[in-house]
N, C-alpha and C positions, 0 to 999 in steps of 0.2 A: 411523486417520489421525494422523499425527504433528504436533506443533506446527509444524514447519516447513512441512508440506503445508498446514495450515490458514492460516498466516501468507501462504504463497504464493497460496493461492486468494483470501484477502482482496484482496491487492494487485492480483491480476489483476482481480478485479471491480471494485475502485476505479479502476484505470487505464481500464477499459472505461467507467465512468461519467464519468470526467474527460475522456475522448476519445482518449488515447493513453497509451503506455508513456513516450514522450518528455516529455509533459505531467506526468506523475506525477514523473519523475525531476527535471525543473526545479522543481516545487512542493517536492520534498523535498531539494533541493540535493545530488542524486546525479549521478554520471556515468552517461549512458544505458547505456554498455557494461556497467556494474556492475548496473543494474537489470535489464538482459537476462539477465544471469547469475542474478539472484535469481528472475525471474518469467517470463523468455521460453520461448519453446516447447522450448528445450533446457536449462532452468534446471540448472545444477550446483552452486549455491552455497546452502547453507542460510541462512534468515533468522534470525539470532541474537537474543538479547534487546535487545543495545544497538541494532542496526539497527531492530528492531521499534519501540523507544521513540522513536528519532530520526524515524521516519516518522509516528509517531502524533503527536509533537509538531509536526512540520512541517504535518500536516493538521488540527492542531486536534481531534484525536480524544482520547477517555479513554484513560488509562494502561491497557493490557492489552487494548484493543478489538480488535485484530487476532488476539489469542489465543484468542478466543471462538469457539465453534461458529457457523458462519454461520446455521445454523437458530435460533439464540438471538436474532438481532438483524436488525433492518429495516435493510438497507443503503441502500436509496433515501432512507429518511427522514433518516438521519444524513448522508449526503453533501450533502444540499440546503443543509446548514449549512456546507460547507467555503468557506473564502474563496475570493473571485474570483482568478483569476491576475492578477498584477502584470504591467503592460506597461511596458517600459523604452524 
């Protein structure tokens, strides 16, 4: 599995935990269409280093978190600490 596939799988799992791709896009300050190209069913854009770090910062995850093998980390435990969505 390449780093891009690992990152994509992490973000798909995080989106599922958060509730939707749209909510993940909102929390990360990304256009939902871009997020769909990154992690949607027909994803066609790799998740580069800058994008990975941007998402980690937005979700208050440690640097390099979504680069790690999913089997190395307990996703549900970490996501419990994600900041609650801000309502405007």
